C-alpha positions, 0 to 999 in steps of 0.5 A: 500499499503506497503512493500518494493517490493510494493513501486514502483508498485502503481506509475506504476498503477497510471501512467498507469491509467493516460494514460488510462484517469483515475486518481486512487485518493486512490492509490496516497494518500495511497503512500503519506502516507507511504511516510510521515510516516517515517518523522512523526515517527522520529518527534514523536521520537524527540519530546518524547526525548525533552519532557522527557529530555528537549532536544534531543541533545546528546541523543543516538539513536540505529537504528537496521535493516537498510535494511527492505525488508524482504525475501529474506534477502538483504543489499539492502537499497534503499527505506528504511525509515531510509534514510528519518529519518537521516536528522531529527535525525542529525538536532536534534543532536542525537548520532546515533548508527546503526547495520544490519548484512546484511548491510556492515558497510561502507554502513550504516556508509555512511548513518550517524550513528556511528557504 
């Protein structure tokens, strides 16, 4: 279960299945894993920075590609993994930079990085 266009579809399937008296366990587990992975990646990245630098605070991180939804190209940031990663990066004291040629600077700045 992956991809931006599929993020809501598993929930529709789960709800329809439950209404029919069936609980699709695997679909729910797959969605849970996909929703946790951005946080896991952020935690791993921060951990590696701490391991190499002694501290992640003040480290610079460039985030390229805020809207990841693929084709057709879009500036739609709904559901983008970076939104769940930003609080962890901020809490670790990272200096964030970001760029996405499709996303207006005000959109990504509102999300937190310095452009």
